[in-house]
C-alpha positions as CSV (number, residue, x, y, z in Angstrom):
1,M,142.8,-115.7,94.1
2,I,142.9,-117.6,90.8
3,K,143.5,-121.1,91.2
4,L,146.2,-122.7,88.7
5,N,147.2,-125.8,90.7
6,D,145.3,-128.2,88.2
7,L,146.2,-126.3,85.1
8,I,149.0,-127.0,82.6
9,P,151.1,-124.1,81.4
10,F,150.7,-123.7,77.5
11,A,154.4,-122.5,77.6
12,K,157.6,-122.6,79.8
13,G,160.7,-120.1,79.7
14,G,163.7,-120.5,81.8
15,N,162.2,-118.3,84.6
16,R,158.5,-118.3,84.0
17,M,155.3,-120.4,83.1
18,C,152.5,-119.1,81.1
19,F,148.7,-120.1,81.8
20,I,145.6,-119.5,79.9
21,H,143.5,-117.2,82.7
22,P,140.8,-119.8,83.8
23,D,138.1,-117.1,83.6
24,N,139.4,-115.2,80.5
25,P,140.8,-117.1,77.4
26,N,142.4,-114.0,76.1
27,R,144.6,-113.2,79.3
28,C,147.9,-114.9,80.1
29,L,149.1,-115.5,83.6
30,K,153.1,-115.6,83.7
31,V,154.1,-117.1,87.2
32,T,157.8,-117.5,88.3
33,H,159.1,-121.1,88.6
34,P,159.1,-122.1,92.3
35,G,162.6,-121.4,93.8
36,I,164.2,-120.1,90.4
37,L,165.1,-116.6,92.1
38,T,167.5,-118.1,94.6
39,K,169.0,-120.3,92.0
40,I,169.6,-117.5,89.6
41,R,171.1,-115.1,92.5
42,K,173.4,-118.1,93.3
43,S,174.4,-118.5,89.7
44,K,175.6,-114.6,89.6
45,P,179.0,-113.2,90.5
46,W,179.6,-112.3,94.2
47,Y,178.7,-108.6,93.8
48,K,175.5,-109.2,92.2
49,Q,174.5,-111.8,94.8
50,L,174.4,-108.6,97.4
51,R,171.0,-107.2,95.8
52,S,168.0,-108.4,96.9
53,I,166.3,-111.3,95.6
54,E,163.3,-109.2,94.1
55,S,165.6,-107.6,91.7
56,F,166.0,-111.1,89.7
57,D,162.3,-111.3,89.5
58,D,161.0,-111.1,85.9
59,N,157.5,-110.4,86.8
60,L,158.6,-107.2,88.7
61,R,160.9,-106.1,85.9
62,E,157.8,-106.7,83.4
63,Q,155.7,-104.3,85.8
64,N,158.8,-101.5,85.6
65,A,158.9,-102.1,81.7
66,Y,155.3,-101.3,81.4
67,N,155.7,-98.1,83.4
68,Q,158.3,-96.8,81.0
69,K,157.9,-93.3,79.5
70,A,157.0,-94.2,75.8
71,L,153.7,-96.2,77.1
72,K,152.4,-93.3,78.8
73,S,150.9,-92.1,75.6
74,D,147.1,-91.8,75.3
75,N,147.4,-92.9,71.4
76,P,146.1,-96.4,71.2
77,E,148.8,-97.1,68.3
78,I,151.4,-97.6,70.9
79,W,149.7,-100.9,71.6
80,N,149.8,-102.1,67.8
81,H,153.0,-104.0,68.3
82,L,152.8,-104.9,72.5
83,A,150.5,-107.3,74.3
84,K,148.7,-105.3,76.8
85,W,149.6,-105.7,80.7
86,Y,146.7,-105.8,83.3
87,G,148.8,-105.9,86.3
88,M,149.8,-108.4,89.1
89,V,147.6,-110.7,90.3
90,E,147.6,-113.4,93.2
91,T,147.3,-117.0,92.2
92,S,147.6,-120.2,94.0
93,I,151.0,-121.0,92.8
94,G,152.4,-117.3,93.3
95,I,152.1,-113.8,92.1
96,A,151.3,-113.6,88.3
97,S,152.2,-110.9,85.8
98,E,148.8,-110.7,83.7
99,T,149.1,-109.6,80.2
100,E,147.1,-109.9,76.9
101,L,147.1,-113.4,75.2
102,I,147.2,-112.9,71.4
103,R,145.2,-115.3,69.4
104,N,144.4,-115.9,65.8
105,N,141.0,-117.7,65.2
106,E,141.0,-118.9,68.7
107,K,144.4,-120.3,68.5
108,I,147.3,-118.9,70.5
109,A,149.5,-116.7,68.1
110,E,152.7,-118.5,66.8
111,T,156.1,-117.1,67.6
112,L,158.1,-115.5,65.0
113,E,160.7,-118.2,65.6
114,E,158.1,-120.7,64.7
115,Y,157.1,-119.0,61.7
116,L,160.8,-118.4,60.4
117,F,161.7,-122.0,60.9
118,R,159.0,-123.3,59.0
119,N,158.8,-120.7,56.1
120,G,161.8,-118.9,56.4
121,L,162.0,-115.2,55.6
122,T,159.3,-114.6,53.4
123,D,158.1,-111.4,51.8
124,E,155.2,-110.8,53.9
125,I,157.0,-111.6,57.1
126,K,159.7,-109.0,55.7
127,D,157.2,-106.4,55.5
128,A,155.7,-107.1,59.1
129,I,159.1,-106.7,60.5
130,E,159.6,-103.5,58.8
131,E,156.5,-102.3,59.9
132,F,157.2,-103.4,63.5
133,H,160.5,-101.6,63.3
134,Q,159.1,-98.2,62.2
135,W,156.6,-98.5,65.3
136,L,159.7,-98.8,67.4
137,R,161.3,-95.6,65.8
138,Q,158.2,-94.0,66.1
139,Y,157.6,-94.5,69.7
140,L,160.8,-95.6,71.1
141,V,159.6,-98.2,73.1
142,L,162.6,-99.6,75.1
143,T,162.9,-103.4,74.8
144,K,165.7,-106.1,75.7
145,N,167.1,-107.6,72.8
146,L,164.2,-108.6,70.4
147,I,164.3,-112.5,70.0
148,P,162.2,-114.1,67.7
149,H,160.4,-116.4,70.5
150,N,159.3,-113.2,72.4
151,L,157.8,-111.9,69.3
152,V,154.4,-113.6,68.0
153,L,152.3,-113.0,64.8
154,A,149.0,-111.6,65.0
155,S,146.8,-111.9,61.9
156,Q,145.0,-108.7,61.0
157,E,143.3,-107.9,57.9
158,G,145.0,-110.6,55.9
159,R,148.7,-109.7,56.8
160,F,150.8,-110.4,59.9
161,K,151.5,-107.9,62.8
162,I,154.5,-108.6,65.0
163,K,153.6,-108.3,68.8
164,I,156.1,-108.2,71.6
165,I,155.1,-110.8,74.4
166,D,158.3,-111.0,76.5
167,G,161.3,-108.9,76.6
168,L,160.2,-105.5,77.0
169,G,162.2,-103.0,79.2
170,S,165.9,-101.7,79.2
171,Q,169.2,-103.8,79.7
172,A,171.8,-101.2,79.6
173,F,174.0,-100.8,82.5
174,I,173.7,-97.1,82.7
175,P,170.0,-96.1,81.3
176,L,170.7,-92.9,79.4
177,Q,168.0,-93.9,76.8
178,K,165.2,-93.6,79.6
179,F,166.1,-90.0,80.1
180,S,167.3,-88.7,76.5
181,T,165.6,-88.9,73.1
182,F,169.0,-88.8,71.3
183,F,170.1,-92.1,73.2
184,A,166.7,-93.6,73.1
185,K,167.0,-93.7,69.3
186,R,170.3,-95.2,69.4
187,Y,169.4,-97.7,71.8
188,V,166.1,-98.7,69.6
189,E,168.5,-98.7,66.3
190,R,170.9,-101.0,67.9
191,R,167.8,-103.5,69.1
192,I,166.9,-103.5,65.4
193,E,170.3,-104.3,64.4
194,L,170.5,-107.2,66.8
195,M,167.2,-108.6,65.7
196,W,168.3,-109.0,62.2
197,S,171.4,-110.4,63.5
198,R,169.3,-113.1,65.7
199,I,167.1,-113.7,62.8
200,N,170.0,-114.5,60.4
201,W,171.6,-116.6,62.9
202,D,168.5,-118.6,63.5
203,L,168.2,-119.3,59.8
204,S,171.6,-120.2,59.2
205,G,171.9,-123.1,61.7
206,R,172.9,-121.0,64.6
207,K,176.3,-121.1,64.2
208,G,179.0,-119.1,66.4
209,N,177.8,-115.9,68.3
210,W,174.5,-114.4,66.9
211,K,175.6,-111.0,68.3
């Protein structure tokens, strides 16, 4: 068992906390906030409350997302824009999803959101976004909405490479994209379109509905 009781998470989301693995500084341990799954279920419409509490667990959703068809490829380039996943591990504060922790010169990589708020939409970040979108189109990796705070910037050979650290998987009610290349292409294009909408919304002062 990995002991996390005395450690401080380096990041917190609405549902999970992120810790640096005490034995491996290049691994991230994502642990669900205590009691959050019950709160999430109670906040849902009555018909969703009939689902099992595990169905609201982001760690289990992440596990399923990493098992998607696109990631079964032996091509190492499939990981060019995605943090690797190492499985579920037991910790002193709950089960954790263990993933790659992206670093630049020993520092934890900053998010795309942080970069955009500081520098705006620079030419180098436009190039990084375009390369990222081409990767999505080539491999048809299924994601939820691509929010800038769920993407980080890895610095490689003097340029940025965008990597997904959260939000992998499909959020469609009827998941046709999981079984059909045609629908997968449409789904990916919609995610790309929404990513641009979110970026423009962030940079314009977050007025109105970003979608």
